[in-house]
C-alpha positions in Angstrom: -135.1 135.0 160.5 -136.9 132.3 162.3 -136.3 129.6 159.6 -132.4 130.2 159.8 -132.1 128.8 163.3 -133.9 125.6 162.0 -131.8 125.4 159.2 -128.6 125.8 161.2 -129.8 123.1 163.9 -130.7 120.6 161.1 -127.3 121.1 159.5 -125.7 120.7 162.8 -127.8 117.3 163.6 -126.6 116.0 160.2 -123.1 116.9 161.0 -122.9 115.5 164.6 -124.6 112.1 163.1 -122.0 111.8 160.4 -119.0 112.8 162.9 -120.5 110.3 165.2 -120.6 107.7 162.6 -117.1 108.5 161.2 -115.6 108.0 164.5 -117.5 104.5 165.3 -116.9 103.1 161.8 -113.3 104.1 162.0 -113.1 102.4 165.6 -115.1 99.4 165.0 -116.1 99.0 161.7 -119.5 99.5 159.6 -121.0 96.3 160.2 -120.2 96.4 163.9 -121.8 99.8 164.5 -125.7 99.9 164.9 -127.3 103.2 164.3 -128.5 103.1 167.9 -124.9 103.7 168.7 -124.4 106.3 166.2 -127.6 108.3 167.6 -126.4 108.0 171.3 -122.8 109.3 170.4 -124.3 112.2 168.1 -126.7 113.1 171.1 -129.7 112.7 168.9 -132.9 110.5 168.8 -132.7 107.4 166.5 -135.6 108.5 164.4 -133.6 111.6 163.8 -130.8 109.4 162.3 -133.4 107.8 160.0 -134.8 111.2 159.0 -131.7 112.3 157.6 -130.4 108.7 156.4 -132.8 106.3 155.2 -130.6 103.4 155.4 -127.4 102.8 157.3 -125.5 102.4 154.0 -126.7 106.2 153.2 -124.5 107.1 156.4 -121.5 105.3 154.8 -121.8 106.8 151.4 -122.3 110.4 153.0 -118.8 109.7 154.8 -117.4 108.8 151.5 -118.5 111.8 150.1 -116.5 113.7 152.7 -113.1 112.7 151.2 -111.6 115.6 149.3 -110.6 113.5 146.5 -110.7 116.2 143.9 -108.2 118.0 146.2 -105.5 115.5 145.3 -105.7 116.7 141.6 -105.2 120.1 142.6 -102.1 119.6 144.6 -99.3 122.0 143.4 -96.3 119.8 144.0 -92.9 121.5 143.5 -91.3 120.0 140.5 -87.6 119.8 140.6 -86.7 119.5 136.9 -84.0 117.0 136.3 -84.4 115.4 139.7 -87.3 112.9 139.9 -86.4 111.4 143.1 -86.7 115.0 144.8 -90.1 115.5 143.1 -91.4 112.3 144.5 -90.4 113.2 147.7 -92.3 116.7 147.5 -95.4 114.5 146.1 -95.0 112.4 149.2 -95.1 115.6 151.4 -98.0 117.0 149.6 -99.8 113.8 149.9 -99.1 113.5 153.5 -100.7 116.8 154.4 -103.8 116.0 152.1 -104.1 112.6 153.8 -103.7 113.9 157.2 -106.7 116.3 156.6 -108.9 113.5 155.5 -109.6 112.5 159.0 -111.1 108.8 160.0 -112.7 108.5 156.6 -109.5 107.4 155.3 -109.6 104.5 157.6 -113.3 103.5 156.4 -112.1 103.6 153.0 -109.7 100.8 153.5 -111.6 98.8 155.6 -115.0 98.8 153.9 -113.5 98.7 150.5 -113.7 94.9 150.5 -117.4 94.7 151.2 -119.1 97.8 150.0 -118.5 98.6 146.0 -119.6 102.3 146.8 -116.3 102.4 148.9 -114.3 100.8 146.7 -115.1 103.0 143.8 -114.1 106.1 146.0 -110.7 104.2 146.8 -110.3 103.4 143.0 -110.8 107.3 142.5 -108.2 108.3 145.2 -105.7 105.8 143.7 -106.5 107.3 140.3 -106.1 110.8 141.1 -103.0 110.0 142.8 -101.3 108.3 140.0 -102.4 111.5 137.9 -100.7 113.5 140.3 -97.4 111.7 140.7 -97.4 111.3 136.5 -97.5 115.0 136.1 -95.0 115.4 138.4 -92.6 112.6 136.9 -93.3 114.3 133.7 -92.2 117.7 134.8 -89.3 116.3 136.4 -87.9 114.2 133.7 -85.0 115.6 131.9 -85.2 113.0 129.1 -88.3 113.3 126.9 -87.3 109.9 125.3 -88.5 107.9 128.4 -91.2 105.6 127.1 -94.9 106.1 128.3 -95.0 102.6 130.0 -92.1 103.4 132.0 -93.5 106.6 133.2 -96.8 105.1 133.7 -95.2 102.4 136.0 -93.2 104.5 138.0 -96.3 106.7 138.6 -98.2 103.8 139.7 -95.8 102.3 141.8 -95.2 105.5 143.9 -98.9 106.0 144.1 -99.6 102.8 145.5 -96.4 103.2 147.7 -98.0 106.5 149.1 -101.3 104.9 149.6 -100.1 101.9 151.6 -97.6 103.9 153.4 -100.2 106.1 154.9 -102.4 103.4 155.8 -100.0 101.2 157.3 -98.9 103.9 159.4 -102.6 104.3 160.6 -102.9 101.0 161.7 -99.4 100.6 163.5 -97.5 98.5 160.8 -94.0 99.5 159.6 -93.9 102.3 157.5 -92.2 102.6 153.9 -88.9 104.1 153.0 -90.7 106.5 150.4 -87.2 108.4 149.8 -85.7 105.0 148.9 -88.5 104.1 146.7 -88.2 107.5 145.2 -84.4 107.1 144.6 -85.1 103.7 143.1 -87.8 105.0 140.6 -85.6 108.0 139.3 -82.8 105.5 138.9 -85.1 103.3 136.9 -86.3 106.4 134.7 -82.7 107.7 134.2 -81.5 104.5 132.6 
């Protein structure tokens, strides 16, 4: 089929543009990366970049769409009944696998969230999905059904924030968090 190769070529060109933009935005930031550099790295004419993306911000938005946010909610963390710290360590391991797969876009999320509301919205969605995942795991692991809602939510939120910051700090070369220690602390707080 003659049209099939054109469609494949168009998809390939668009993907190369996005791959190049992802690498450059992660290395240098969105504002410091001109579209001419994206075209050069992608091996395409600058006009082709604008054929697929009318504005530079559209490239950033397409990259944000690449973040597999929905996969967070579908992570199947092993819950250890009666052992919140072990369950939270399992959540951390599952999240780390997801985070590693999300490539350079994760750096872009953190870097550009302060200046682009579209990106901060995606980061907020990652945070909300992660809190939901941690909350389900905590609820499944808790032996005491009398633990108040507020305490459960606070523990889930605290661990989700720790996971995101741990992963981001590791990416930028800062000291990583002691997630096992945080899990132990939260487990003790939920047990008392």
